[in-house]
Backbone bond lengths (Angstrom), bond angles and torsions (degrees), N, CA, C in turn:
res aa  C-N    CA-C-N  psi(-1)  N-CA   C-N-CA  omega(-1)  CA-C   N-CA-C  phi
1 M - - - 1.426 - - 1.543 110.34 -
2 S 1.328 117.99 135.02 1.501 119.48 175.98 1.483 113.89 -61.06
3 E 1.366 118.18 144.41 1.421 119.67 171.59 1.396 117.33 -94.84
4 K 1.369 113.37 13.66 1.494 125.22 179.14 1.459 106.30 -69.69
5 P 1.337 124.01 132.63 1.420 122.87 177.58 1.567 110.02 -64.26
6 S 1.329 119.67 150.93 1.363 126.52 -176.65 1.524 108.13 -69.69
7 S 1.402 111.66 147.70 1.435 119.00 175.99 1.533 111.86 -70.63
8 D 1.416 115.23 162.18 1.435 117.39 176.85 1.502 112.28 -60.56
9 Q 1.332 115.78 140.94 1.468 115.78 -179.72 1.460 112.04 -74.64
10 K 1.435 112.91 138.00 1.521 117.13 -170.94 1.447 110.29 -75.69
11 D 1.402 120.42 -27.35 1.457 120.54 -175.68 1.507 112.30 -88.10
12 P 1.363 125.76 108.76 1.411 121.80 -176.52 1.531 110.68 -71.06
13 S 1.368 114.80 -11.66 1.458 112.46 178.50 1.501 119.04 -82.35
14 G 1.278 112.15 2.45 1.479 119.32 -179.63 1.564 105.95 -80.87
15 E 1.347 114.29 159.48 1.506 121.00 -179.74 1.350 118.33 -99.25
16 R 1.262 124.88 151.01 1.493 128.15 -176.06 1.540 107.11 -63.06
17 L 1.370 110.50 142.78 1.485 117.20 -177.10 1.585 108.59 -56.76
18 Q 1.286 121.47 -38.77 1.410 121.53 -174.24 1.600 107.30 -63.22
19 K 1.317 112.96 -41.92 1.543 112.54 -176.83 1.564 110.56 -72.48
20 V 1.252 118.47 -34.78 1.500 123.58 175.97 1.511 112.43 -61.44
21 L 1.313 112.66 -50.00 1.527 119.39 -174.30 1.549 105.99 -68.89
22 A 1.289 116.94 -38.86 1.460 116.57 -173.63 1.633 106.46 -72.85
23 R 1.237 113.90 -37.32 1.522 119.88 177.89 1.515 110.57 -61.41
24 L 1.276 115.85 -34.32 1.442 120.46 177.97 1.487 117.40 -82.79
25 G 1.390 113.51 -6.26 1.390 120.11 170.05 1.592 108.46 84.60
26 I 1.282 118.20 24.41 1.415 123.53 -179.98 1.598 109.56 -77.63
27 A 1.259 114.80 -42.81 1.548 120.81 178.98 1.464 103.98 -178.12
28 S 1.425 113.38 175.52 1.447 121.85 179.08 1.506 110.01 -72.92
29 R 1.364 115.85 160.18 1.492 117.23 -177.54 1.628 106.26 -65.49
30 R 1.248 119.91 -32.21 1.539 115.26 179.17 1.467 114.45 -74.09
31 E 1.466 119.51 -28.20 1.356 117.07 171.47 1.488 114.75 -72.76
32 I 1.390 118.36 -32.78 1.357 122.20 178.92 1.500 109.80 -65.82
33 E 1.287 116.46 -40.81 1.574 118.48 178.52 1.468 109.53 -59.16
34 D 1.382 118.71 -35.25 1.496 122.35 178.57 1.449 113.26 -68.25
35 W 1.468 112.25 -35.81 1.534 115.86 -177.99 1.484 104.25 -74.08
36 I 1.250 125.87 -37.84 1.491 126.65 176.01 1.593 106.11 -53.18
37 R 1.235 118.68 -54.94 1.512 121.76 -170.40 1.460 105.31 -60.59
38 H 1.354 121.96 -28.56 1.505 123.93 -170.70 1.542 110.06 -105.44
39 G 1.309 115.18 18.52 1.493 122.71 169.17 1.481 113.91 63.38
40 R 1.407 118.75 29.16 1.447 120.32 179.01 1.521 111.65 -94.19
41 I 1.343 122.59 1.84 1.394 127.08 173.79 1.582 116.04 -125.46
42 T 1.325 115.18 125.14 1.496 119.46 174.01 1.461 111.84 -108.54
43 L 1.303 111.47 154.90 1.475 119.29 -178.04 1.645 102.00 -134.16
44 N 1.398 115.27 121.30 1.419 114.89 -175.63 1.392 120.32 45.50
45 G 1.316 119.01 46.75 1.413 122.37 178.63 1.524 119.91 85.60
46 Q 1.270 120.85 -10.85 1.385 125.80 -173.64 1.632 110.22 -127.84
47 Y 1.295 109.75 151.73 1.537 117.45 179.72 1.450 107.80 -56.54
48 A 1.370 115.34 128.96 1.382 119.51 169.51 1.546 119.99 -73.11
49 K 1.298 112.52 154.57 1.498 116.43 -178.16 1.530 108.18 -130.94
50 L 1.297 118.63 152.26 1.394 122.47 177.08 1.487 111.88 -53.53
51 G 1.460 116.10 135.02 1.358 120.45 -175.77 1.535 113.94 96.68
52 D 1.366 117.19 -15.38 1.439 116.85 175.64 1.626 113.41 -63.41
53 R 1.321 113.75 152.30 1.481 117.65 -179.02 1.602 101.99 -122.93
54 C 1.310 107.44 162.34 1.497 116.86 179.45 1.486 108.38 -144.05
55 Q 1.440 113.13 163.09 1.394 116.86 174.68 1.530 106.52 -153.18
56 P 1.345 119.29 169.29 1.529 121.78 176.63 1.510 107.58 -51.60
57 G 1.313 114.89 136.88 1.384 121.44 177.57 1.644 112.24 103.97
58 D 1.297 115.29 -20.99 1.440 120.19 172.21 1.546 112.96 -75.39
59 R 1.252 113.91 156.29 1.559 118.83 -178.66 1.528 105.76 -103.14
60 L 1.386 116.81 112.61 1.401 120.94 -177.29 1.500 109.51 -124.66
61 T 1.297 118.50 137.16 1.457 121.70 -178.37 1.559 106.26 -135.47
62 V 1.381 113.40 145.93 1.425 125.32 170.90 1.386 110.94 -123.31
63 N 1.383 117.39 120.22 1.519 122.54 -173.22 1.478 112.20 44.82
64 G 1.336 115.29 42.54 1.419 120.33 171.61 1.587 113.73 88.82
65 R 1.332 113.44 -8.72 1.544 117.11 -176.29 1.505 109.70 -97.61
66 A 1.300 117.90 131.69 1.419 126.18 177.86 1.406 112.30 -65.51
67 I 1.399 118.09 134.47 1.459 120.06 177.86 1.540 107.34 -110.43
68 D 1.396 109.76 135.83 1.521 116.05 -179.50 1.524 107.25 -82.35
69 L 1.252 113.25 104.77 1.526 118.60 -178.67 1.568 116.06 -77.70
70 D 1.396 111.14 -18.28 1.503 117.20 173.60 1.456 110.25 -57.54
71 A 1.293 120.15 -29.32 1.573 124.89 -174.91 1.472 103.89 -66.88
72 M 1.447 126.25 -16.34 1.369 126.61 170.72 1.564 115.55 -48.21
73 D 1.247 110.04 -35.90 1.550 115.82 -167.10 1.536 104.58 -91.39
74 E 1.282 125.09 0.37 1.478 120.96 177.49 1.445 112.09 -76.21
75 P 1.361 119.16 138.83 1.394 121.54 -179.96 1.592 107.75 -72.80
76 T 1.357 113.56 159.55 1.500 114.25 -178.66 1.496 109.51 -74.82
77 R 1.354 109.59 135.67 1.456 119.31 177.43 1.516 109.38 -124.05
78 V 1.332 116.64 148.22 1.423 120.67 179.73 1.520 109.42 -137.87
79 L 1.330 117.58 128.17 1.522 119.71 176.15 1.575 104.90 -107.46
80 M 1.275 110.24 143.10 1.571 118.30 169.96 1.447 106.67 -108.55
81 Y 1.347 116.20 119.45 1.450 124.47 -174.40 1.532 105.07 -115.61
82 H 1.380 114.24 140.05 1.509 117.90 173.66 1.444 103.35 -97.43
83 K 1.273 117.42 100.09 1.454 123.47 175.03 1.510 112.01 -75.11
84 P 1.380 114.48 129.59 1.494 120.57 174.00 1.538 111.71 -85.20
85 T 1.297 119.12 169.24 1.384 124.93 172.01 1.551 104.52 -65.13
86 G 1.241 126.06 156.29 1.410 132.68 173.99 1.530 113.28 86.92
87 E 1.305 120.43 -4.35 1.422 121.60 176.73 1.543 106.85 -104.99
88 V 1.424 115.28 149.68 1.440 120.38 177.77 1.589 108.83 -110.88
89 V 1.317 110.56 152.93 1.506 113.20 178.51 1.588 107.27 -98.41
90 T 1.219 113.74 84.50 1.458 122.39 176.80 1.574 106.99 -155.30
91 R 1.222 114.55 166.40 1.470 123.88 178.86 1.553 109.96 -77.90
92 R 1.332 113.34 -49.40 1.487 118.79 -179.02 1.431 107.83 -131.65
93 D 1.315 124.60 142.81 1.412 127.29 175.78 1.404 111.04 -122.31
94 P 1.382 119.49 119.55 1.472 123.71 -177.15 1.563 112.66 -60.87
95 E 1.312 118.72 -21.50 1.414 122.50 177.80 1.526 118.46 -85.14
96 G 1.454 110.26 -4.33 1.390 118.62 -179.33 1.494 118.87 72.53
97 R 1.357 116.22 19.30 1.511 124.26 172.27 1.521 110.40 -73.11
98 P 1.312 113.49 153.07 1.464 119.54 176.89 1.478 114.10 -62.87
99 V 1.351 116.84 131.93 1.454 124.65 -174.72 1.589 107.87 -107.75
100 I 1.307 116.40 144.21 1.419 118.74 -173.77 1.478 112.91 -67.55
101 F 1.389 121.28 -27.56 1.495 120.35 -177.45 1.512 117.96 -69.88
102 T 1.388 113.45 -13.81 1.537 117.65 175.08 1.497 110.80 -76.81
103 Q 1.333 114.91 -18.89 1.476 118.07 177.28 1.455 115.10 -83.69
104 L 1.338 118.29 -5.55 1.471 118.39 -172.92 1.498 112.12 -112.30
105 P 1.318 117.64 153.14 1.443 116.34 174.89 1.460 114.28 -71.60
106 R 1.417 117.04 152.32 1.397 119.52 -178.91 1.517 111.30 -74.48
107 P 1.264 119.07 134.54 1.446 119.88 172.19 1.620 114.01 -65.81
108 S 1.269 116.26 148.38 1.457 117.92 -179.57 1.554 114.90 -57.44
109 R 1.287 118.62 -31.82 1.423 125.52 172.49 1.510 107.64 -144.09
110 G 1.317 115.91 165.04 1.516 121.86 176.29 1.547 109.73 68.06
111 R 1.331 115.56 -152.92 1.491 121.62 178.03 1.485 109.55 -147.51
112 W 1.347 114.93 165.85 1.492 119.20 177.42 1.568 108.67 -83.25
113 I 1.214 116.03 140.52 1.505 122.98 177.45 1.493 106.85 -119.00
114 A 1.299 115.97 131.49 1.443 117.85 -178.67 1.561 108.64 -78.61
115 I 1.325 112.79 143.88 1.450 113.91 177.17 1.554 102.54 -104.27
116 G 1.397 112.62 101.79 1.428 116.90 -172.29 1.514 113.86 76.79
117 R 1.261 118.43 179.86 1.444 124.91 -179.34 1.469 114.17 -140.99
118 L 1.274 116.51 160.40 1.497 125.45 172.44 1.555 108.79 -126.39
119 D 1.360 113.81 135.90 1.466 109.47 -176.09 1.559 112.42 -77.95
120 I 1.230 119.16 176.44 1.488 119.10 -166.40 1.640 106.99 -69.21
121 N 1.153 126.39 -15.49 1.401 128.36 -176.78 1.506 111.16 -97.68
122 T 1.326 120.12 -5.97 1.480 127.18 -177.25 1.458 110.48 -106.40
123 Q 1.298 117.99 132.41 1.491 123.30 175.81 1.458 111.23 -106.57
124 G 1.356 115.53 -178.60 1.504 118.15 175.13 1.394 117.43 113.08
125 L 1.339 117.19 -158.51 1.548 127.40 -171.17 1.540 107.56 -71.36
126 L 1.399 107.91 124.77 1.470 116.22 171.18 1.486 105.14 -132.69
127 L 1.272 117.48 129.06 1.534 124.12 176.34 1.487 110.14 -101.83
128 V 1.310 113.19 138.56 1.522 117.20 173.62 1.542 100.97 -136.48
129 T 1.440 107.50 147.72 1.511 117.67 -177.42 1.487 111.21 -139.15
130 N 1.238 119.75 162.81 1.418 122.59 169.43 1.420 113.30 -90.17
131 N 1.404 121.86 -2.33 1.408 129.06 -174.73 1.528 106.90 -101.84
132 G 1.303 118.74 104.74 1.366 122.05 -179.19 1.641 112.69 -70.75
133 E 1.210 117.07 -28.51 1.470 120.87 174.59 1.529 111.82 -70.73
134 L 1.213 116.68 -40.82 1.479 119.90 173.07 1.570 112.20 -62.17
135 A 1.404 112.84 -44.65 1.446 113.39 177.28 1.509 114.80 -62.70
136 N 1.310 118.44 -43.40 1.456 122.34 178.18 1.563 112.64 -60.82
137 R 1.386 111.42 -45.06 1.508 109.15 -179.65 1.548 113.03 -69.08
138 M 1.342 117.21 -32.28 1.419 118.98 176.70 1.436 113.29 -64.42
139 M 1.284 119.97 -27.54 1.464 122.66 -178.01 1.555 114.57 -97.18
140 H 1.373 116.06 -16.79 1.406 117.31 -179.47 1.603 113.73 -68.17
141 P 1.293 116.78 135.81 1.437 118.81 -177.62 1.483 112.94 -62.76
142 S 1.326 122.75 -27.55 1.543 119.62 175.36 1.370 116.01 -57.98
143 H 1.412 120.54 -28.23 1.438 120.02 179.47 1.513 115.26 -81.51
144 E 1.300 118.53 -15.84 1.538 126.66 174.84 1.479 109.93 48.55
145 I 1.376 114.54 53.14 1.460 120.08 174.50 1.588 109.42 -74.50
146 E 1.278 113.08 128.19 1.406 119.20 -173.12 1.529 111.52 -78.33
147 R 1.321 123.81 142.32 1.405 135.26 -179.96 1.577 106.50 -119.49
148 E 1.303 117.71 135.98 1.552 122.37 175.38 1.510 106.30 -122.71
149 Y 1.292 116.65 128.76 1.439 129.15 175.68 1.490 115.81 -113.88
150 A 1.294 121.31 141.72 1.415 123.44 162.66 1.484 107.60 -103.75
151 V 1.388 112.90 121.67 1.501 117.88 -175.70 1.474 106.67 -133.28
152 R 1.455 108.50 137.54 1.503 120.13 178.33 1.456 104.72 -103.57
153 V 1.367 116.45 129.92 1.427 125.64 -169.54 1.515 106.50 -124.58
154 L 1.390 116.05 131.54 1.462 124.44 172.62 1.337 109.41 -105.81
155 G 1.376 114.98 124.37 1.554 121.81 178.96 1.529 109.98 140.42
156 H 1.239 114.21 170.56 1.503 123.83 172.20 1.470 115.24 -73.86
157 I 1.384 115.51 120.35 1.418 120.06 -173.38 1.539 107.17 -123.56
158 D 1.222 120.59 126.66 1.533 122.82 175.83 1.502 111.77 -124.15
159 D 1.307 108.53 175.36 1.579 114.26 -178.63 1.473 113.63 -59.99
160 N 1.379 115.24 -33.87 1.453 117.58 -175.44 1.623 111.09 -68.04
161 M 1.322 110.64 -37.52 1.454 116.27 177.95 1.569 112.65 -65.64
162 L 1.369 114.48 -37.03 1.472 115.15 -179.24 1.580 107.09 -75.79
163 E 1.183 120.28 -31.09 1.464 123.63 176.76 1.609 107.78 -64.04
164 R 1.310 121.08 -43.48 1.369 124.99 174.49 1.463 111.83 -57.86
165 L 1.379 117.02 -51.01 1.390 120.73 -179.74 1.493 116.44 -62.01
166 T 1.260 120.71 -21.54 1.422 122.28 -177.53 1.636 106.53 -104.63
167 S 1.266 117.01 4.56 1.559 119.61 179.06 1.575 106.47 -106.54
168 A 1.320 116.16 -79.03 1.534 118.22 179.96 1.497 107.47 -167.63
169 V 1.383 109.70 128.56 1.449 118.15 173.57 1.432 110.56 -121.09
170 E 1.426 116.66 133.47 1.465 117.56 -176.31 1.564 103.31 -89.89
171 L 1.334 114.15 121.13 1.418 116.12 174.57 1.574 109.06 -114.68
172 E 1.229 122.05 176.54 1.543 123.46 -171.91 1.496 111.09 -59.68
173 D 1.353 118.48 -28.38 1.429 121.81 -175.67 1.562 112.94 -112.53
174 G 1.394 113.75 21.22 1.452 114.53 174.13 1.477 109.41 126.75
175 V 1.330 115.69 174.20 1.432 124.13 -179.36 1.537 110.65 -76.11
176 A 1.290 123.17 144.87 1.406 128.69 -178.45 1.493 111.35 -149.99
177 Q 1.233 120.16 161.41 1.464 124.77 178.16 1.523 111.59 -168.08
178 F 1.353 115.48 158.15 1.461 120.88 172.35 1.648 107.48 -82.60
179 D 1.290 114.08 144.55 1.411 118.48 170.72 1.620 113.47 -75.28
180 S 1.266 111.41 -28.60 1.503 119.96 -179.18 1.517 110.67 -158.80
181 I 1.348 115.62 147.04 1.449 122.76 169.73 1.494 111.46 -136.23
182 R 1.432 114.71 128.46 1.474 111.75 -179.70 1.613 104.39 -130.86
183 N 1.336 116.32 138.70 1.426 122.19 176.47 1.464 110.16 -68.52
184 A 1.312 114.13 129.73 1.503 117.51 -177.12 1.590 110.71 -118.62
185 G 1.270 114.80 19.51 1.587 120.25 176.21 1.573 110.00 95.61
186 G 1.321 110.36 -166.02 1.386 122.75 -179.02 1.543 114.37 130.43
187 D 1.348 113.35 173.82 1.541 117.22 -176.03 1.504 110.71 -121.11
188 G 1.328 116.93 135.62 1.460 122.72 171.70 1.531 110.40 63.14
189 A 1.345 115.76 -133.61 1.513 118.11 -177.45 1.501 114.84 -74.09
190 N 1.428 114.45 -13.48 1.443 117.51 -177.49 1.563 110.35 -92.07
191 Q 1.167 118.48 125.40 1.410 122.50 178.94 1.506 113.42 -126.76
192 W 1.340 115.16 140.17 1.488 120.29 172.41 1.536 113.53 -91.56
193 F 1.190 116.43 141.96 1.523 126.48 170.71 1.497 112.23 -138.92
194 H 1.390 109.12 145.96 1.394 116.64 172.97 1.561 106.69 -105.99
195 V 1.323 117.51 130.45 1.452 118.08 -170.87 1.558 105.24 -130.86
196 T 1.330 119.95 149.46 1.415 125.14 179.56 1.458 106.54 -128.95
197 L 1.401 118.30 148.62 1.387 128.46 172.74 1.489 113.23 -162.02
198 R 1.310 115.15 166.02 1.533 120.06 -168.26 1.512 112.59 -114.65
199 E 1.330 120.02 26.25 1.452 124.00 -175.08 1.522 106.98 -149.58
200 G 1.341 111.19 159.01 1.522 119.79 -177.07 1.482 118.22 -128.03
201 R 1.379 110.34 39.80 1.425 117.23 179.58 1.679 107.94 -63.99
202 N 1.309 111.40 151.90 1.470 115.06 -172.93 1.477 113.85 -58.66
203 R 1.276 116.22 126.16 1.462 123.31 -178.43 1.554 115.19 51.77
204 I 1.293 116.62 38.35 1.461 118.27 -170.05 1.542 112.06 -70.65
205 V 1.373 113.83 -36.67 1.501 114.87 -179.65 1.560 110.17 -66.49
206 R 1.351 115.77 -48.19 1.418 114.41 -177.37 1.620 108.39 -65.32
207 R 1.298 120.42 -41.11 1.452 119.13 179.87 1.471 115.44 -61.68
208 L 1.274 117.38 -33.10 1.459 121.16 175.83 1.570 111.81 -60.60
209 W 1.321 111.39 -52.21 1.482 117.11 -177.86 1.518 109.24 -67.16
210 E 1.289 119.73 -40.45 1.427 123.15 -175.85 1.493 111.48 -69.71
211 S 1.283 122.23 -20.24 1.413 132.08 176.24 1.616 106.67 -65.18
212 Q 1.248 115.88 -29.48 1.453 121.95 177.18 1.511 119.09 -88.61
213 G 1.312 115.16 3.78 1.353 120.27 -176.72 1.479 124.28 79.97
214 V 1.372 111.98 16.50 1.534 122.59 177.29 1.401 111.67 -110.01
215 V 1.323 118.92 165.84 1.439 123.50 -174.88 1.551 108.20 -113.52
216 V 1.334 119.16 131.07 1.452 120.55 166.63 1.518 112.35 -84.33
217 S 1.281 113.58 117.94 1.512 117.06 -176.50 1.489 110.68 -100.03
218 R 1.287 118.00 -13.77 1.547 119.22 172.14 1.431 107.18 -160.39
219 L 1.433 117.71 140.42 1.449 126.02 -176.58 1.553 109.55 -137.93
220 M 1.388 114.58 130.79 1.493 118.05 -175.50 1.456 104.33 -143.61
221 R 1.383 116.90 123.93 1.434 121.67 169.12 1.553 108.13 -75.01
222 I 1.270 118.46 130.85 1.479 119.88 -177.45 1.629 109.74 -119.68
223 R 1.344 112.94 -7.73 1.558 109.78 179.68 1.511 103.68 -161.34
224 F 1.328 114.27 143.26 1.467 126.49 173.32 1.551 111.34 -130.49
225 G 1.296 118.12 103.01 1.364 118.81 -172.03 1.549 112.83 62.84
226 S 1.304 119.94 -129.45 1.341 122.16 -179.51 1.583 118.40 -83.65
227 I 1.368 113.12 -5.71 1.433 122.63 -173.24 1.639 107.31 -97.11
228 E 1.298 110.68 121.60 1.462 117.51 174.54 1.474 116.73 -106.06
229 L 1.355 118.15 148.96 1.394 121.74 -177.23 1.635 106.32 -79.47
230 P 1.373 121.00 115.20 1.456 119.72 177.19 1.474 111.65 -67.53
231 P 1.343 116.19 138.16 1.484 120.21 174.89 1.493 113.83 -58.37
232 R 1.246 119.43 -24.58 1.490 124.44 -179.06 1.584 110.90 -76.28
233 L 1.277 118.56 -16.84 1.483 121.61 -174.31 1.484 107.15 -80.42
234 R 1.254 122.77 108.69 1.417 122.87 -178.63 1.436 113.31 -80.34
235 A 1.438 120.17 159.25 1.347 121.44 175.64 1.510 115.29 -52.84
236 R 1.414 116.93 144.90 1.459 122.43 -179.68 1.528 109.91 66.83
237 T 1.255 122.60 24.88 1.381 124.08 169.31 1.519 112.23 -128.37
238 F 1.325 121.38 158.28 1.397 129.75 -169.94 1.456 111.46 -128.64
239 M 1.341 114.89 158.53 1.536 120.56 169.41 1.449 102.95 -135.80
240 E 1.362 115.27 148.25 1.449 122.95 175.17 1.595 108.43 -97.92
241 L 1.312 123.43 124.55 1.386 120.92 -174.82 1.473 110.47 -75.72
242 P 1.400 113.20 145.58 1.452 122.03 175.96 1.589 113.04 -70.39
243 E 1.260 112.00 165.08 1.468 115.32 -177.35 1.582 114.96 -58.93
244 E 1.275 118.56 -36.51 1.626 117.43 -179.57 1.411 107.14 -67.71
245 M 1.438 125.89 -33.83 1.429 119.11 178.19 1.509 114.02 -73.29
246 I 1.290 118.12 -35.77 1.501 120.90 172.68 1.423 113.24 -62.96
247 E 1.368 119.78 -38.37 1.465 122.47 175.11 1.430 110.05 -61.94
248 R 1.339 122.73 -42.98 1.439 123.97 179.39 1.570 109.92 -64.13
249 M 1.367 119.90 -36.28 1.423 119.58 176.21 1.554 112.48 -65.68
250 L 1.366 113.98 -42.94 1.516 117.83 179.11 1.547 110.11 -59.87
251 M 1.358 117.69 -45.58 1.471 120.24 179.22 1.507 110.48 -61.79
252 D 1.335 117.73 -37.62 1.406 117.66 -171.83 1.591 110.23 -62.98
253 V 1.354 116.91 -29.01 1.524 117.51 -178.58 1.520 108.77 -111.05
254 G 1.341 118.26 20.66 1.420 120.20 169.95 1.587 116.70 70.71
255 L 1.378 112.02 28.75 1.510 116.39 171.71 1.446 108.97 -99.65
256 P 1.367 113.15 150.72 1.499 119.83 -175.69 1.553 112.53 -71.07
257 L 1.291 117.90 147.25 1.516 117.58 175.63 1.514 109.46 -73.66
258 E 1.286 114.38 148.23 1.397 120.76 -176.05 1.509 115.23 -90.71
259 T 1.264 115.73 148.89 1.450 123.83 176.63 1.515 114.24 -93.31
260 K 1.433 115.61 -17.88 1.405 117.17 172.50 1.487 114.94 -66.36
261 P 1.391 118.26 143.78 1.435 121.14 -176.35 1.514 107.08 -67.55
262 A 1.401 114.15 132.26 1.558 118.20 173.98 1.480 109.31 -82.04
263 A 1.342 114.59 159.11 1.437 122.45 177.42 1.519 115.12 -62.17
264 L 1.338 117.56 -26.84 1.427 118.69 -174.17 1.465 105.38 -134.78
265 K 1.414 116.87 153.32 1.397 120.06 176.08 1.520 113.00 -104.99
266 S 1.370 115.49 -55.20 1.530 115.76 -174.57 1.619 111.10 -142.64
267 K 1.245 119.78 -0.38 1.371 118.11 -172.55 1.579 107.85 -116.40
268 L 1.308 116.50 131.41 1.534 119.41 179.37 1.578 105.64 -75.72
269 Q 1.288 116.56 138.68 1.368 123.45 168.80 1.467 112.61 -95.49
270 V 1.358 117.89 133.50 1.382 116.88 -179.58 1.556 113.43 -112.99
271 G 1.358 113.78 136.99 1.468 116.79 -178.06 1.470 111.45 -101.94
272 A 1.342 121.04 147.63 1.459 123.25 -178.95 1.520 102.98 -83.25
273 P 1.429 111.75 155.69 1.361 120.98 177.93 1.507 113.17 -79.21
274 K 1.370 116.66 146.52 1.456 118.81 170.96 1.480 107.71 -87.16
275 K 1.257 117.09 150.54 1.520 124.11 -172.14 1.485 114.62 -93.13
276 Y 1.259 116.18 130.81 1.449 128.21 162.67 1.425 114.06 -158.08
277 P 1.299 128.24 165.44 1.473 126.50 -173.24 1.510 109.56 -53.42
278 S 1.335 112.97 128.89 1.581 116.48 -174.54 1.486 108.83 -90.35
279 A 1.363 114.94 157.44 1.460 122.91 -178.98 1.607 99.75 -90.63
280 K 1.362 113.94 145.78 1.465 115.87 173.32 1.444 112.54 -75.15
281 S 1.281 119.63 146.02 1.529 123.02 178.32 1.519 105.99 -99.37
282 P 1.257 118.66 139.43 1.495 121.19 178.67 1.488 108.79 -71.33
283 R 1.397 116.04 148.93 1.433 120.74 175.67 1.517 119.06 -69.76
284 G 1.273 120.04 157.82 1.406 116.07 176.24 1.508 107.49 151.95
285 A 1.325 115.18 -179.68 1.426 120.43 -175.30 1.533 114.76 -69.48
286 S 1.289 120.54 151.82 1.539 116.97 -177.49 1.399 114.22 -63.71
287 P 1.305 116.44 130.84 1.563 118.76 177.73 1.547 111.74 -74.55
288 F 1.253 118.25 -3.59 1.493 119.61 -177.06 1.414 115.94 -89.20
289 K 1.341 117.91 -0.90 1.535 119.09 -178.10 1.532 107.58 -80.78
290 R 1.372 114.16 90.01 1.467 120.44 -175.63 1.463 115.19 -77.35
291 G 1.306 118.99 -70.35 1.367 124.19 176.82 1.523 113.93 59.20
292 R 1.398 111.11 39.38 1.448 114.28 -179.18 1.561 115.52 -70.35
């Protein structure tokens, strides 16, 4: 293969490589720019350069792997999945644990990209999309997308503790806090709370509570941005979001609305769960009593 940089693309209607590859979920725009500089991307048999554009029909490779550019024309799709405890948010797990992507239908082109993660012991709302740019923006701290969790806590909790948790707590990776905490009931030493925050650091909800000497006995994400987990959506089932909900997500992170026809207009499609041994859920009050 020639090491000569590629020539300028003739069709000005093509899209920049960074935008296309980010849209396909390959990497972030900044990472792709770095890959271009280091010769890891080729376009039509030549090394790509910053500013190059591509379109369906071009031959594009990343680290020697061919990229399906026809997926560029796919409309944005988003699935809402009710992740149970015991599943991991990855494509392959070396320990052989169940992974969430085996529970979802395959997209016609491209692949599903998780919008954020939930650890193996956390259940609840997980969004996946075929639009990598949407996923990256939803997760990026600069967009401050609010997440809401229902959390069951074991231990003595008083007003001073709640005030500390909504002010500032020093963790090993920096200061963190909840934006809001609301008591959602419970019995005895176990109490339910609904908490909100605008970041997705690893195990941040658990670590905040544990910093106060209490134990999180159950954790469930019930909202991500404007998308809420419906109580009727059982664990290991999914819904495909309708066009109007996807448009709201795009607007929330400053992406343009699409002219391509979406798969759905106004009705949520529900997928049935695949079967394997289920994890037992702890007893307690319902985490869905929001009453915000």
